[in-house]
Structure formats: structure tokens, C-alpha cells
C-alpha positions in Angstrom: 95.4 93.2 67.3 95.2 92.4 71.2 98.6 93.1 71.5 98.3 97.1 70.3 95.3 97.5 71.7 96.4 96.5 75.2 99.5 99.0 74.9 97.2 101.9 73.5 94.6 101.3 76.5 98.0 101.4 79.0 99.1 104.4 77.0 95.8 106.6 77.0 95.3 105.6 80.9 98.9 106.4 82.1 98.7 109.5 79.8 95.3 111.0 81.6 96.9 109.9 85.0 100.1 112.0 84.7 98.6 115.1 82.9 96.1 115.5 85.4 98.6 115.2 88.1 101.3 117.5 86.6 98.2 120.2 86.6 97.3 119.7 90.4 99.5 118.4 92.3 101.9 120.9 93.1 99.6 123.1 94.8 99.1 123.0 98.6 95.6 121.3 98.6 97.5 118.1 97.4 99.6 117.0 100.0 97.7 116.1 103.0 95.5 113.5 102.4 93.9 113.0 105.6 94.9 113.5 109.1 94.3 110.8 112.6 93.8 112.8 115.8 96.7 111.0 118.3 97.1 113.1 121.3 94.6 115.8 123.2 96.7 118.7 124.0 95.8 120.7 127.6 94.1 123.5 125.6 92.0 121.2 124.0 93.2 120.7 120.4 94.4 117.7 119.6 97.9 116.3 117.8 97.2 115.2 114.6 99.1 112.3 112.7 99.4 113.5 108.8 98.6 110.8 106.1 99.8 112.2 102.9 99.2 111.9 99.1 103.1 110.8 98.7 101.7 107.6 100.5 98.7 107.2 98.4 100.5 107.7 94.7 103.2 105.1 96.4 101.1 102.6 96.7 99.3 103.3 93.5 102.8 102.9 92.1 103.9 99.7 93.7 100.5 97.6 92.7 100.7 98.7 89.0 104.0 97.6 88.7 103.4 94.4 90.2 100.1 94.1 88.4 101.9 94.5 85.2 104.7 92.4 86.4 102.0 89.6 87.1 100.4 90.3 83.4 103.7 90.3 81.7 105.1 87.0 83.2 101.4 85.5 83.4 101.8 86.2 79.4 104.3 83.5 78.9 102.8 80.8 81.3 105.2 81.2 84.1 104.2 79.2 87.0 101.7 81.4 89.6 103.8 79.9 92.5 106.8 81.1 91.1 105.3 84.6 90.5 103.9 84.9 94.3 107.4 83.8 95.4 109.5 85.8 93.3 107.2 88.9 94.0 107.1 88.8 97.7 110.9 88.1 98.1 111.9 91.1 95.8 109.2 93.4 97.9 110.7 92.1 101.3 114.1 93.5 100.4 113.3 96.6 98.2 110.9 98.3 100.6 113.1 98.3 103.1 116.1 99.3 101.2 114.3 102.3 99.9 114.8 103.7 103.3 117.9 102.1 104.1 119.7 103.2 101.5 118.6 106.7 101.9 120.0 106.8 105.2 123.1 105.9 104.2 123.2 108.5 101.7 121.7 111.1 102.7 122.0 110.6 106.4 118.3 110.9 106.7 116.1 109.0 109.5 112.6 109.8 107.9 113.0 109.5 104.1 112.8 107.0 101.0 114.6 106.6 97.9 113.1 104.5 94.9 116.5 104.6 93.1 118.4 103.0 95.7 115.8 100.4 96.1 116.1 99.9 92.2 119.3 99.5 92.5 119.5 96.8 95.5 116.4 94.8 93.2 118.4 94.7 90.2 121.3 93.1 92.2 119.3 90.4 93.9 116.8 89.5 90.8 118.6 87.5 89.3 119.7 85.1 92.4 116.3 85.0 93.6 115.3 83.7 90.2 117.8 80.8 90.3 116.5 80.0 94.0 113.3 79.8 93.3 113.6 77.7 90.3 115.5 75.6 92.5 112.8 75.5 95.5 110.0 74.6 93.4 111.5 72.5 90.3 109.4 69.5 91.7 106.4 71.6 91.1 106.8 73.5 87.9 106.8 72.5 84.7 109.6 75.0 83.4 111.7 77.3 85.4 111.4 80.8 84.8 113.9 82.3 82.5 115.6 84.7 83.9 115.7 87.5 80.8 112.1 86.8 80.5 111.7 87.9 84.5 114.3 90.6 84.0 112.3 92.1 81.2 109.3 92.1 83.0 111.0 93.5 85.9 112.5 96.0 84.1 109.6 97.0 82.7 107.8 97.2 85.7 110.1 99.4 87.5 109.9 101.8 84.5 106.1 102.2 85.4 106.8 102.0 89.1 109.0 104.5 88.9 107.2 106.6 86.7 103.7 107.3 88.6 105.6 107.1 91.5 106.7 110.2 90.8 103.6 111.8 90.9 104.2 111.0 94.9 107.1 113.2 94.5 105.1 116.2 93.0 102.6 116.0 95.7 105.0 115.8 98.6 107.3 118.6 97.1 110.5 116.4 96.9 112.8 115.3 94.5 112.6 118.8 93.0 114.6 120.3 89.8 116.6 123.8 89.9 115.2 127.4 89.4 114.3 128.1 85.9 116.6 131.1 86.6 119.6 129.2 87.0 119.0 127.2 84.3 120.9 127.2 80.7 118.6 129.5 78.4 117.8 126.7 76.3 116.4 124.9 79.1 114.4 127.9 80.2 113.0 128.6 76.5 111.8 124.8 76.6 110.7 124.8 79.9 109.0 128.5 80.0 105.6 127.4 80.1 105.7 123.9 81.4 107.7 124.7 84.9 106.3 124.0 88.3 105.5 126.4 90.7 104.9 124.6 94.2 102.8 126.1 96.8 102.6 125.4 100.3 105.1 126.1 103.4 104.9 121.9 104.4 106.4 121.0 101.0 110.0 119.9 101.1 110.6 122.6 98.7 109.6 125.1 100.7 111.2 123.7 103.8 114.3 122.8 102.7 115.1 125.9 100.4 112.4 128.4 100.6 111.4 127.9 97.0 107.8 127.7 97.5 106.1 130.2 94.9 109.3 130.3 92.1 109.4 128.9 88.9 111.3 125.5 89.2 112.2 122.9 86.3 109.5 120.0 86.6 112.2 117.4 86.6 109.9 115.0 88.2 107.4 115.2 85.4 110.1 114.7 82.9 111.2 111.7 84.7 107.8 110.5 85.0 107.4 111.1 81.0 110.5 109.5 80.2 110.1 106.4 82.3 106.3 105.4 81.5 107.1 106.4 77.8 110.1 103.8 78.4 108.0 101.3 80.1 105.0 101.1 77.2 107.8 100.6 74.6 109.0 97.8 76.8 105.9 96.5 77.2 105.0 96.1 72.9 108.9 94.5 73.0 108.2 92.1 75.2 104.4 91.3 73.5 106.2 90.7 70.3 109.7 88.0 71.9 111.8 90.2 72.2 112.6 89.7 76.0 116.5 90.9 75.8 115.7 94.0 73.6 112.3 95.1 75.9 115.2 94.9 78.6 117.7 96.7 77.7 115.7 99.3 76.4 113.8 99.8 79.7 117.3 99.4 81.6 118.9 101.7 79.7 116.7 104.1 79.5 115.9 104.4 82.8 119.4 104.1 84.5 121.1 106.5 82.3 118.1 109.0 82.5 118.6 108.9 86.5 121.8 109.4 86.4 121.5 112.6 84.0 118.5 113.9 85.7 120.8 113.7 89.0 122.5 117.1 87.4 119.3 118.3 87.1 118.2 118.1 90.4 118.5 120.5 93.5 117.2 118.7 96.3 120.1 117.2 98.5 121.5 113.8 97.1 125.0 113.4 99.2 127.5 115.7 99.7 129.3 114.7 96.5 129.6 116.3 93.5 128.6 113.1 91.6 126.0 111.1 93.8 126.0 108.0 95.1 122.7 107.4 93.5 124.8 108.6 90.1 127.0 105.6 90.9 124.5 102.8 91.5 122.8 103.5 88.6 125.7 103.0 86.4 126.8 100.2 88.5 123.2 98.8 87.7 123.5 98.8 84.1 127.1 96.9 84.2 126.1 94.8 86.4 122.6 93.6 84.8 124.2 93.7 81.1 127.0 91.0 82.4 123.9 89.0 84.0 122.3 88.9 80.6 125.7 87.8 78.6 126.1 84.8 80.9 122.0 83.7 80.3 121.7 80.6 78.6 119.2 80.9 75.4 115.6 79.6 77.0 112.5 78.8 74.5 109.6 80.3 76.2 106.0 80.4 74.9 104.8 83.7 72.5 102.9 86.2 75.3 99.2 85.5 75.5 97.7 89.2 76.9 94.3 87.6 78.0 96.2 84.6 79.9 98.1 86.7 81.6 95.5 89.5 82.6 93.4 86.2 83.9 96.0 86.0 86.5 94.8 89.1 88.1 91.6 87.7 89.1 92.8 85.0 91.2 90.8 86.0 94.5 94.9 85.3 96.2 96.2 88.2 93.9 93.1 90.6 94.4 93.8 90.0 97.7 97.5 90.0 97.8 97.4 93.4 96.1 95.1 95.0 98.6 97.3 94.1 101.2 100.1 95.6 99.4 98.4 98.7 98.4 97.8 99.4 102.4 101.3 97.9 103.8 103.0 100.6 101.4 100.1 103.6 102.4 101.0 103.1 105.8 104.5 102.6 105.2 105.4 105.7 103.2 101.8 107.7 103.5 102.5 108.5 107.5 104.5 112.0 107.6 107.1 112.0 109.6 108.3 115.3 109.1 104.8 117.3 109.2 102.5 117.7 112.2 98.6 119.0 112.5 96.8 120.3 115.1 93.0 119.4 115.5 89.9 121.1 116.5 86.2 119.8 116.7 83.1 121.3 117.5 79.1 121.1 117.2 77.5 123.0 114.1 74.8 124.2 116.1 72.5 125.2 113.1 72.6 122.0 112.3 71.5 120.2 115.3 
């Protein structure tokens, strides 16, 4: 019963967050979180640096993904040292990869790609597990099972990218095609569910001039599919079906990534089939081959309360706070928008 309550609570929380985000975030109000004065102009106003809700939601998504990963791995009684080492190694590679891959594919210095980062993560994850098992062998009662780890990682990724799509809605990036340009069936399905973005600093406005137009809510569809996949994966994981949980989340997220590319209108490279579609399909093939060569490993039945107990360790709490701050500062400082600030005294309140 505890497994069902955990999944139900997670489903309710995710549903509330997504339903609010789909309604509010296309609006202009939800792009800029704050502006910091950096340099004073001769005219008297200040040049500001914008902090975005994109960074806020991206940081939230990363921390949520890591928390779910810790709970799932902790539920299988994995070594805390192994969990910490693997998590740090993965984030240390994938966070920079989100910018490096985008620069290679899109030829842009100031953008990020979760798809590219996830592809790199899938490639290196089994090798990181093997290295950690070898390095920490004297201090571990049992090695980390690769497929258990891959299942937890894939589930966490589904939630991370699902919630991360709120960042895209806020900034107006990763947007869909105008509804008028879509096939009639899609127009009918999304007639009352489309997005209308407002604000000239949203990417959909300065890249294509589509602010105020009805567009396919591809970010919302992706968020719903990924989070639903993650919820199903959590339930399968807690029931001990690790391989099934892994393949369910991997196939749904990567196949949908490939399909959704055809419904997006933002620049994804100059090819008809984008590099991200190729990465998604390659990741599926690589992961399947990896799974075929993994030996069967006996692991304890998952225990959700034990896994949640891992989150209450002071080191984990502090690490999650540091991670949130680092991701926010890395992704939330806007490099493509600016601001002019001025300050004055309210005389009738003196």
C-alpha cells in the first residue's frame, strides 16, 4: 500500500504543477524573475542582468530528478557513497554537455540542450557504475546493479525533462508549429489547448515573430508524456520490475523526442532529420545492447520509506541546495536579453 500512496502523491503533485504551468507560463509575466544592476550608464540608469524563470524551473527539475534517483536507489539499499559518487560524476559531465552539444549542433554559444545532455549521460552511465563499483569495492557490501541503476536513472530523467519543459514554456523556446500550419486532425485536437505566447523577449517572438499566434503546445505534450512515463516507471521499479521500468521510460522518452522534433518549429540544425533525433534513436540502440550484456543480479525488494530516509541526511540536503544554486546561476542568467533599471524615492512615504 505504501508504494501506491507514494505514486499517488507524486502524481497529484506533478499534475498540479503542470496544470498551473501550462496556464500561466506562456504569459509575459513569467519570463523574468529578477534583474540585478551591474553597471551605471552616464544617463543615470543601470544596465541590468536578467535572472529568468527558465533557470528557476531548470534548477527545480534537476533537483527533483536527483531526489527521485536517490529515493529509488536508496529503496534498493544501495551504498550512499556509491549513490553520491555516481550522481556527482553524471552531473559533472551532463551539465556542461547541455551547452557543448548545443553549440556543436546549433552553432550557438548561449543555448542549452537537455536532449544532448541525456544522450551523453546514457553513453557514459554504465561505465561510471562500473568504475564506482571498482573504486569503492572495499567499502561496499554489494556492487551497484547496472540495470537497477539504469532504471532509476531513466525514470529520473523522465521527470527531470518533463518538469524542465516548464522552463521552455516560460522562456518561449522549444516551441511548436503554428496551429494553422498543422494537419486538420491536430488543429481539431488542440483548438482549445494551444499556447499563445506574449512578450517580445520570448524566443518565439525574437526568432520567428510568433508572439500572439496560436501554436501547438508541444512543450506541454512532452511534459505530460514524460511525467506519465516516469510515474509508470516508479511503480514498476517499486514492484521490482527494473528492466521493464528501464525500457518503458527509455523507449517512451526517446521515441517521443524523435517524433516531437517533427512538430517543433525552433531551429534544430540545418538537416531534415535533426542531430537530436539521431541521438535519441542511437541512445535507444546503445541502451538495449548494454542491457543484453548485463548479468542477472539479485537486489533487495524496494523499500520506499528507506529510500526517502536517504533524503534526510544533512549532507544530502546541503548538496541538493548547492546543486540548485549552481544550476540556477548556470542556466538562469540570461545571455540573450538585457534590461535598463532606474531607482527613485517615493516622496510621500518619507
